[in-house]
C-alpha positions as CSV (number, residue, x, y, z in Angstrom):
1,M,0.0,0.0,0.0
2,S,1.2,3.5,-0.8
3,A,2.4,5.7,2.1
4,Y,0.2,8.4,0.6
5,S,-3.1,6.4,0.2
6,E,-5.1,8.4,2.6
7,L,-3.9,11.7,1.2
8,K,-4.7,10.6,-2.4
9,R,-8.1,9.5,-1.3
10,E,-8.8,12.8,0.4
11,S,-7.9,14.7,-2.8
12,F,-9.8,12.3,-5.0
13,E,-13.0,12.5,-3.0
14,A,-12.8,16.3,-2.9
15,N,-12.3,16.5,-6.6
16,L,-15.4,14.5,-7.2
17,Q,-17.4,17.0,-5.3
18,L,-16.7,19.7,-7.9
19,P,-18.9,18.3,-10.7
20,A,-21.4,17.1,-8.1
21,L,-21.8,20.6,-6.8
22,G,-22.0,22.1,-10.3
23,L,-18.7,24.0,-10.0
24,V,-17.0,22.5,-13.1
25,V,-17.7,21.1,-16.5
26,Y,-15.6,18.6,-18.5
27,T,-12.1,18.5,-17.0
28,F,-12.0,22.1,-15.5
29,G,-10.9,22.7,-12.0
30,N,-8.8,20.9,-9.4
31,V,-8.5,20.2,-5.7
32,S,-5.4,19.4,-3.7
33,A,-4.9,18.1,-0.1
34,V,-1.7,18.4,1.9
35,D,0.2,16.2,4.4
36,R,2.4,18.7,6.4
37,S,4.1,15.9,8.3
38,K,5.4,14.5,5.0
39,G,5.8,17.8,3.2
40,V,3.7,16.7,0.2
41,F,0.4,17.3,-1.4
42,A,-1.9,15.3,-3.7
43,I,-3.6,16.9,-6.7
44,K,-5.8,15.9,-9.7
45,P,-3.9,14.8,-12.9
46,S,-4.2,17.2,-15.8
47,G,-7.0,16.8,-18.3
48,V,-8.6,13.6,-16.8
49,P,-12.4,13.6,-16.9
50,Y,-13.9,13.3,-13.4
51,D,-16.0,10.2,-14.3
52,A,-12.8,8.4,-15.3
53,L,-10.7,9.6,-12.3
54,K,-9.3,7.0,-9.8
55,V,-7.6,7.3,-6.5
56,A,-4.5,5.8,-8.0
57,D,-4.4,8.6,-10.6
58,M,-3.8,11.3,-8.0
59,V,-0.3,12.8,-8.2
60,V,1.8,13.4,-5.1
61,L,4.3,16.2,-5.1
62,D,6.6,18.1,-2.7
63,F,6.4,21.9,-2.3
64,E,9.2,22.3,-4.9
65,N,6.9,20.7,-7.5
66,R,8.8,17.4,-7.7
67,V,6.7,14.4,-8.3
68,V,6.9,12.0,-5.3
69,E,4.4,9.4,-6.5
70,G,2.3,9.1,-9.6
71,S,2.8,8.4,-13.3
72,M,0.4,11.0,-14.7
73,R,1.1,14.7,-15.4
74,P,-0.3,16.8,-12.5
75,S,-2.8,19.7,-12.9
76,S,-1.5,22.7,-14.8
77,D,-2.3,24.7,-11.7
78,T,0.0,22.6,-9.5
79,K,2.7,25.3,-9.0
80,T,0.0,27.7,-7.7
81,H,-1.0,25.1,-5.1
82,A,2.6,24.5,-4.2
83,F,3.3,28.2,-3.8
84,L,0.4,28.7,-1.4
85,Y,1.2,25.6,0.7
86,S,4.8,26.8,1.1
87,K,3.7,30.4,2.1
88,W,0.6,29.5,4.3
89,E,1.4,27.0,7.0
90,K,-2.2,26.7,8.3
91,I,-4.0,25.5,5.2
92,G,-4.7,21.9,4.4
93,G,-6.5,22.0,1.1
94,I,-6.9,24.2,-2.0
95,A,-9.6,24.3,-4.7
96,H,-9.7,26.0,-8.1
97,T,-12.9,26.1,-10.3
98,H,-14.2,27.8,-13.3
99,A,-17.7,28.3,-11.8
100,T,-19.8,30.6,-13.9
101,Y,-20.7,33.5,-11.6
102,S,-17.3,33.5,-9.8
103,V,-15.5,33.6,-13.1
104,A,-17.8,36.4,-14.4
105,W,-16.8,38.6,-11.4
106,A,-13.2,37.8,-12.1
107,Q,-13.5,38.7,-15.7
108,A,-15.2,41.9,-14.7
109,Q,-12.1,42.5,-12.4
110,R,-14.4,43.4,-9.5
111,D,-14.4,42.5,-5.8
112,I,-17.7,40.9,-4.8
113,P,-19.4,43.4,-2.5
114,I,-20.8,42.3,0.9
115,F,-24.5,42.9,0.4
116,G,-26.1,40.5,2.8
117,T,-26.0,38.3,5.8
118,T,-25.3,35.1,3.9
119,H,-22.0,36.8,2.9
120,A,-21.4,38.0,6.4
121,D,-21.9,34.4,7.8
122,H,-18.6,33.6,6.1
123,L,-16.4,36.7,6.1
124,T,-16.6,40.4,7.0
125,T,-15.1,41.9,3.8
126,D,-15.8,42.0,0.1
127,I,-14.4,39.0,-1.7
128,P,-11.1,40.3,-3.2
129,C,-10.3,40.2,-6.9
130,A,-6.5,40.3,-7.6
131,P,-5.6,42.4,-10.7
132,P,-4.7,40.6,-13.9
133,M,-1.1,39.5,-14.1
134,R,1.5,41.7,-15.7
135,D,2.8,40.7,-19.2
136,E,6.3,40.1,-18.1
137,L,5.1,37.7,-15.4
138,I,2.8,35.9,-17.9
139,R,5.8,35.2,-20.0
140,G,7.7,33.8,-17.0
141,D,6.7,31.2,-14.5
142,Y,2.9,31.8,-15.0
143,E,1.4,29.3,-12.5
144,H,4.0,30.1,-9.8
145,M,3.3,33.8,-10.2
146,S,-0.5,33.1,-9.9
147,G,0.3,32.1,-6.3
148,Q,2.2,35.3,-5.9
149,Q,-0.7,37.3,-7.2
150,I,-3.0,35.8,-4.6
151,T,-0.6,36.5,-1.6
152,D,0.2,40.0,-2.9
153,C,-3.5,40.9,-3.2
154,L,-4.3,39.8,0.4
155,D,-1.2,41.6,1.6
156,D,-2.1,44.8,-0.3
157,K,-5.6,44.7,1.2
158,K,-4.3,43.8,4.6
159,L,-6.4,40.6,4.7
160,S,-5.6,37.4,6.5
161,Y,-5.7,34.1,4.7
162,E,-7.0,32.5,7.8
163,E,-10.1,34.8,7.8
164,V,-10.5,35.3,4.0
165,E,-10.4,31.8,2.5
166,M,-11.4,32.8,-1.1
167,I,-10.2,35.1,-3.8
168,L,-10.7,35.9,-7.5
169,I,-7.8,36.3,-9.9
170,G,-8.7,39.0,-12.5
171,N,-9.6,37.5,-15.9
172,H,-9.0,34.0,-14.6
173,G,-11.2,32.7,-11.8
174,P,-11.6,31.7,-8.1
175,F,-9.2,30.0,-5.7
176,T,-10.3,28.9,-2.3
177,W,-8.6,27.1,0.6
178,G,-9.2,25.8,4.1
179,K,-8.2,23.5,6.9
180,N,-8.6,20.5,4.6
181,A,-9.7,19.7,1.0
182,D,-13.4,19.4,1.9
183,K,-13.4,22.9,3.5
184,A,-11.7,24.3,0.3
185,V,-14.5,22.8,-1.8
186,Y,-17.1,24.1,0.6
187,N,-15.6,27.6,0.2
188,S,-15.7,27.2,-3.5
189,K,-19.5,26.5,-3.4
190,V,-20.1,29.4,-1.0
191,L,-18.1,31.7,-3.2
192,E,-20.2,30.7,-6.2
193,E,-23.4,31.3,-4.4
194,L,-22.3,34.7,-3.1
195,A,-21.2,35.7,-6.6
196,Q,-24.6,34.8,-8.0
197,M,-26.5,36.6,-5.2
198,A,-24.4,39.7,-5.7
199,Y,-24.9,39.7,-9.4
200,L,-28.7,39.4,-9.0
201,T,-28.7,42.1,-6.3
202,L,-27.1,44.5,-8.8
203,Q,-29.6,43.5,-11.5
204,I,-32.5,44.4,-9.2
205,N,-30.9,47.5,-7.8
206,P,-27.6,48.8,-9.3
207,L,-27.3,51.1,-6.3
208,A,-27.7,48.5,-3.7
209,P,-26.0,49.5,-0.5
210,R,-23.2,47.5,1.3
211,L,-24.4,45.6,4.3
212,K,-24.2,47.8,7.4
213,D,-21.3,47.0,9.8
214,S,-23.5,46.1,12.7
215,L,-25.1,43.2,10.7
216,I,-21.8,42.1,9.4
217,Q,-20.3,41.8,12.8
218,K,-23.4,40.1,14.3
219,H,-23.7,37.4,11.6
220,Y,-19.9,36.7,11.5
221,E,-19.5,36.6,15.3
222,R,-22.5,34.4,16.0
223,K,-20.9,31.8,13.7
224,H,-17.2,32.3,14.3
225,G,-16.7,34.5,17.3
226,K,-15.6,33.6,20.8
227,K,-19.3,33.4,21.9
228,A,-20.5,31.8,18.7
229,Y,-23.9,30.0,19.1
230,Y,-24.5,28.7,15.6
231,G,-24.8,24.9,15.3
232,Q,-24.4,22.3,18.0
233,N,-21.8,21.8,20.7
């Protein structure tokens, strides 16, 4: 049995959630899961349809993008995942989709405004959109620099990756992360729902106001604060 069997299964099962949740079509998207104790992560192989994907197909790499186990070519976004794992020690999974509404906001190069309490249940800020990559970086190590785009955007906006677990890359699409691969996928679905809600809000009222701070704090704190009372003990 492979020393990475559990890690590969975690990534495999998370990847299968993407089409089940309507977040991808064909071979779009990918999810990875990390094992910090071994210094490796598992990710979907490039271009393999989800209905043909097997646990054994998952590719295991170290944070320097060296293949540790697997015979298939890893996702084309692998270097972005490796970059984020090497920079952010407290994440255990990363997801990338091309979900329709999330991508539409990314193509519009707009942050997703915090309009309602559904948004505030998950974070207290607009969902950030990183600016499109500069030409000289596109011509260089593109996927590696996509990771740099993400960390630079959060740094510029003074946002914590532990509190804001989702981002858009301008003209590209969404990346999400979390404590494990399942949470990263959960955040991808939440992001897509918030993107659709915000789009519809602006169709109904182009001048819709941002959610007021008191409601933002109330809804976030009741779910994530020190005195949170959402859910069960």
